[in-house]
N, C-alpha and C positions, 0 to 999 in steps of 0.2 A: 696234486689237487685231490682233495677227499671227495669221492662221489656222493650223491643224494643217498644212494642206497646205505651207506655206512652211517651218516649222521642223522638222518631223518628217523624220528621215533614211529614205529608201527602203530596205527590206529585203525578203528573200525570205519572211519571216514572214507579211506581209500579213494582220495580224490583223483589221483591221476589215472586210476583205473576206470572209474566211473564217467569222468568228464572227458570222454575221448575226443570231443569237439573242440577243447579249449586250446586256444593258440598260445604257445610258450616262447619265452625268450631266454636263451641260456646265458649264464654267466657265472661269476664266482664272487665271494666276499672273503676279505682277509681278517682273520680273527686270531686272537691268542689267549684269550681268558676263557678257562673251561665253563665257568658259569654262564657266559654269554652263548657259548655254543650249546649249553644245555637249554637254554631258553630259545634259541633257535630251533632246536630239535623239537622242543614241545609246542611252540606257538606257530610254527610255520605253516602246517596243513590246516589247522582250524582257521587261521587268517586268510589263507588262499580260498578256502571254501566259502567263508563268510561274504568277502569281498566280491568274489566272482559271482556268487549267487545274487548279490545286491545289484552289481554293475551290469552283468550280462544275462544270467538265466532269468531273472525277475522281468527284465524288459521283454524277453521272448514271451513269457507266460502272460503278462499283462498287455500284450500288443492286441488292439482291437482290429480284426482282420476286415472289418467293414469300412472303417473310417481311416484306419491306418495310425491312429493315435495310440499313445501308451496310456493306459488306465492308470489312475492314481500316480502319474507321473511326478507330481509335485512331491509326493511322500518319498519316491525313490531318490529324487534330487536331494531331499532334505537328509536322507540317510547318508548319501555320498558325501555331501557337504560337512556334515557332523564328523565323519571319519576324517576327511581331509583336513578340517580345522584342527582336530586333535593332533594329526600328524604334524601340522606346521608348529604346533605348540610344544611338540617333544623335540623337533628340530631346534627350535629356539631354546629350549632348555638345555640340550647338549651343547650348542654353539656358544652359549653364554658361559657355561661352565668349563668348556674345553679352553676358551680365550683366557679366562681368569686364572685356570691352572698354568697354561703357557707362560703367563706374565710372571707368576710367582716362582715357577721352575727356571725361568730365565735368569733370576736373581743369583741362582745357583750354578749358572753356566750350562743348565741342561736345555736341550732343544729335543724336537721330535726324533731327529736323527741320532742323538746320543742315547736315548732311552732304549733300554734293551726289552725286545718284545719277541716271544717264541711264536712267531706267525706261521699259520697254515691258511692255504686257500681251500675254500669249500665250495664245491659246485652248487650252482643255484638254477632254479627254473621259476620264472614268474609269468603270470598270465594276468595281473591287474597291476595298475599304478600304485595301489596301496601296498602291495607286496614287495614292489621295487624299492618304495621308500623304507619298507620295514628293514631290508638288508641295509640300506644306508644308515638307518638309525642303530642296527646292531654294531656296525663298524664304529659310529660315534661313540657308542655306549663302551665298547671294547676299549677304545682309546682313552676315554675318560676314566675308566677304572684303572687302566694303567697309570695315568697321571696321579689319580688318588693315592696309588701305592708309593709312588715317588714323593708325593707331598707328605705322605706319612712318614717315610723313611728320612726325609729332610727336615722333619719337625715343623713344617710349614702350617700344618693344620692347627697344631697347638704346642705350647712348650710343655704342658702336662702330658705324660705319655698315656695315661688312661683316658684323658680327654680327647687326645688325638685319635685313639683307637675307636672311641665311642663315635666321633665324627666320621671317621672313614666307614666304619660299618653302616652308620645311618645314611651316609651318601651312597654307598653301593646298593643298600637296600631301595632307596628313592629312585635310583636309576632303572633297577630292575622293575620296579612297579610302574615306571612310565611305560615300558614296553608291554607289560602284563596289562596295564590299563587300555592300551591300544586294541589288544585282542579282545578284551571284556566288551569294550564299546562296539567294536565290529560284530560280535556275537549278539549282542542286544539288538541292534538294527536288523541283523540277519533273521531273528525271530520275528520281528515286527513285520518285516517285509514278506517273510514267508507266510505269515498269518494273513496278510493282504492277498497274497497270491492264492491262498487256499479258498478265500472268500470268493474270488473271482472264478477259480477252477469249479468250486461247488455250484456257483450260479450258472456257469455254463453246463455243468453236468445235469443240473435240474432243468435247464432249458432244453438240453438233448433229450432227457427223458419226457418232458412235456411235448416237444415236437414228435417224439416217436409215437407217443400216446394219441396225439393229434392224428398223425399219419395212420396208424392203426384204425382209428375211429373212421376216417375217411375211406380207408380201404374197406371196412366192414360195410359202411353205408353204400359204397359202390357195389359190393357183393350183394347186399340185400336188394338194392335197385335192379341189378341184373336178374336176380331170382324173381323179383316182382314182375319186370318185364317179360321174363320167360313165362311165368304163370299166366299173365294177361295174354300173352301170344298163345299159349296152350289153350286158354279157355275161349279166345277169339276163334281159333281154329275149330275147336269143338263145337261152338255155336255155329259157325259156318258150315261145318259138316252136318250139324243137325238140320239146319235150315235146308241145306241141299237134299238131304234125305227126305224131309217132310215135303218139300217141292216135288221131288221124284215120286213119292207116294202119291200125292195129288194128282200128278200127271198120270200115273199108272191107272189110278182109280177113275179118273176121268176118261182115260182112253178105254177102260174096261166098259164103262157105263156107254161110251159112244159105241163101243162094239155090240153091246146088247141092244141099244136102239137101233143100230143097222140091222141086226139079226132079226128083230121084231118087225122092222120095216120091211125086210125082205120077205118074211113069211106073210104079213099082211098083203103085200103086193102080189104074192104068189096065190093067195086066197082069192083075192078080188078077181085075178085073171082066170081062175077056174069058175067062178061064178059067172063071169060074163060070157064064157064059152057055153 
């Protein structure tokens, strides 16, 4: 079996390294045509990134933690349904042509078991339903291109050699475009869903900033209120102390006057006593 590390093209996506929380299912796909292996190498990682983001990552981002609902869930479902619908159409495309080719080859006594194919098993890892179907489509495409080759060899495509080669090349090109078209469609929806997620993320970021500004304003207001209360308390204490001091001064002055009165009274009383004697 050919491991993924040998057939997968290195890209800057680095899906498996970045998406450590993705849940994978291991398997293998049997292929014989180099051009199909090349398509698998090129399209595998972008398709897995796009479909995983649409089906898994976007739902996590768009989850409303208050209500538990998925924001813009209809758009996510529409994107998934469009991709699934295209996958079904490609399955039908290859199934129809494989069946037709089998019927034509059967007239020459050829079956799938008698056709020579230099097959190899390639290790696969999938984390979305779309990628699982992608490997099924690769197998069908590989089988169809093998049938095309034998239809060309047996002159079933056309009695004219040039026309037969033209039909063969056009059919091979169309088969490859079916697989490329799937990845292009997934990328289009990936870009759309990512923009929706960005709008939600930006909205949340703006809300967080607004909440932080409000909290800071409330905190500053509380601090100002505390300072104002402290100032008032200080002023109140100062006024109380001033009043107490004034009262004490009044009491002291009153006491001093009373002492003077008592002193004068004592003097007058002493003088009267002398006069009487």
